[in-house]
C-alpha positions in Angstrom: 162.9 163.8 39.8 166.3 161.4 39.6 169.2 162.6 41.6 172.0 163.5 39.4 174.9 160.8 39.3 172.5 158.2 40.0 172.4 155.4 37.7 169.3 153.5 37.0 169.1 149.8 36.5 166.2 147.5 35.5 165.8 144.0 36.4 165.1 141.5 33.4 162.1 139.3 34.1 159.3 139.3 36.6 159.6 140.3 40.2 157.3 139.2 43.2 155.3 142.4 43.7 154.6 141.2 47.4 158.0 142.2 48.4 158.9 145.1 50.0 162.3 147.1 50.4 164.0 144.4 52.1 163.1 141.6 49.9 164.0 144.1 47.0 167.2 145.3 48.3 168.3 141.7 49.1 167.2 140.8 45.3 169.5 143.5 44.4 172.5 142.4 46.1 172.1 138.4 46.1 170.5 138.2 42.6 171.8 141.1 40.6 174.9 141.9 42.4 174.8 145.3 43.1 175.0 147.1 46.1 171.7 148.5 47.0 172.9 151.1 49.4 175.1 152.9 46.7 172.5 155.8 45.3 171.5 154.0 42.1 167.6 153.3 41.3 166.4 149.5 40.8 163.3 149.0 38.9 161.1 145.9 39.3 158.1 144.9 37.0 155.2 142.4 38.1 153.9 139.7 36.3 151.1 141.5 34.7 153.6 144.1 33.7 151.3 147.2 35.0 152.9 147.7 38.4 156.5 148.7 38.9 158.6 149.2 42.0 161.6 151.3 42.5 164.0 151.3 45.2 166.6 154.0 45.9 169.1 154.6 48.9 170.1 158.4 49.5 172.9 157.9 51.6 170.4 158.4 54.6 167.6 156.0 54.1 166.0 153.5 51.6 162.9 154.7 49.5 160.3 152.5 47.7 158.5 154.0 44.9 155.3 152.3 42.9 153.5 153.0 40.1 150.4 150.9 38.6 149.3 152.0 35.3 145.5 151.6 34.7 145.9 151.0 30.9 148.4 149.2 29.3 151.4 147.6 30.1 155.3 148.9 31.4 157.6 148.1 28.3 160.2 145.6 29.2 163.1 143.9 27.7 162.3 140.1 26.9 165.4 138.6 28.7 164.8 136.7 32.0 167.5 137.6 34.4 170.2 140.1 34.4 170.0 144.0 34.6 169.9 146.9 32.0 171.1 150.4 32.4 168.6 153.2 31.7 168.9 156.9 31.2 167.1 159.5 33.3 165.1 160.2 29.9 164.3 156.6 29.1 163.5 156.1 32.7 160.8 158.7 32.3 159.4 157.0 29.4 158.8 153.7 30.8 156.8 155.3 33.5 154.7 157.3 31.5 154.2 153.4 29.3 156.0 154.8 26.6 158.2 152.2 24.6 161.8 154.0 25.7 163.6 151.4 23.3 162.4 153.9 20.5 160.5 156.6 21.5 158.6 158.4 18.7 158.3 162.2 18.1 154.3 163.2 17.8 155.5 165.9 15.4 158.4 166.0 12.7 160.5 169.6 12.0 160.1 171.4 8.8 163.1 172.3 7.0 163.4 176.0 6.4 163.8 176.3 2.8 
């Protein structure tokens, strides 16, 4: 569950997935010019695209979440650097391996007529 009021940011390019909380927080602060302790979620992807890490500070402490896809890759923008904001729904799609940029319904509503 994503905390209400928290923004979700994905870091462009590839991140060294050997980094832990401190290394990723430093990357947020120095590379992305954001406050890693401000309550936002920061999402990073490794070179192969099958692993993401998310850091989040809840006001009490820092949390690190990791997810690896057994099949497929996480959909990521092609820019090499910078940051992109996502909605909570887009993050949910991303974490399921769904293309969050253009999700498709598996069904279409039928017109009543």
